[in-house]
N, C-alpha and C positions, 0 to 999 in steps of 0.2 A: 143826095139830090140837090144841086147846087141851086137852080132858081134862080133867088134873089141878090144871094150871098156873089162876094167877087170871087175872083180865082182866085182856088188855093183852100175855098170857102166851103163851105155846107150846112143845108138845114138840120139840127139832129133828128137822127130816126128817133121812134117810140122806144125801144132798147138803149139809144143811148142817154136819153133822157132819165129811162129806169135805171140805167147805171150810175148815174148822176144820185137821183133819190137812194137807192141802197147805201152807199157809200156815204151819204148823210145822216140816216137813222141808226138812231140811239143804239147799242147794242141791247139784244133784247127783246126788242123792239119789233112790229111786223110791218112789211113793206112788199105788198104780191104787186109783179109785174103784171099781172092781167085785169087788174083792178080796175072800175067805173067808180070813183069815187072818192072821199078822201084816206089819205094811210100815210106813212111814212113819218112817224110819230116825232117830231121836232126837226125835219128836214126842211119844211115850210120855212121857220124861223131861220133856220140858218143860212137860207136862199134868198130873205129879202135884205132890203139894203139895211147896212150895218150891220148883218148877221156873221157870221164864221165861219160862212165859204169862201167870201171874197168873190160872190155872183152880184151881190148887190142887185137884186132885182127889184125895179121900179114897179109899185102898183098904178099900173097907169090906165087901168079899164080897158074899155074896146070901145069899137066902133058898131053899130049896129050894121045892117044893110040899107037901111035909109039916110045914114051918113050923121044920127045922134050919136053922142056920149056916154059914155055912162060906167058909173063904177070907179072913176079915178077919186086918187089915193084909197078905195077898198080892196079894189082886187087888182091882181096883174095876171095876163094869160100869155103864152107862150106857144107856139105851134109844135109841132113836130112836122116829119117828112109823112108818116106816114095816115094816107088817105084812105077814107069807107065812102067811096059814091061821093054826094053832094057833101059831105062832112071830111073832117082831119082830126085826129087826136091833140089832142092838149095838155100842158100843163099849167093850172093855176096857183096862184097863191093868195091867201086872204088876211086881210090885216088882222083877225080878229080870233086866226086859228093858225096853230101849230104844225100841221099837217100839210100835204101836197095835194092835190085833186088831179086825176087824172078823166078827161072826158074827151068825147064830140063836140065840134061847133061846127054851124054852117060855115063854109068856105067864102059868103059872101060876106061875112062879117069881117072886123078889123082888128088883129089881135098882135102882141108886140112879137120882134121875131128873133132869133139869137144865131147866131151864125158861130160854128166849130171849123178851125184850123184845120186843116187836112192832113 
């Protein structure tokens, strides 16, 4: 799904986001590809700004459908290309959580997007 990404880049699939979660999860820890909620111990810490992954996920919060902004500096939300009706799957990082959240959210809201090189 290229969508909003420039030519030669694409929005990550849920499976691509899962591959990153799995790679960053410490040995012996769980990381369910089909979870709805938090899992993948310490992968969240590694994905945040200053973490060991190099991803440097900013906790930019989100924009609600009415245009209000919430959770700046507390949460970072990142869309995947996997859609489910009026929602889509995303990953989120939390300032006080070492794991990664996988969930769905309404597409009318505003989350961060990251593009992957093809």
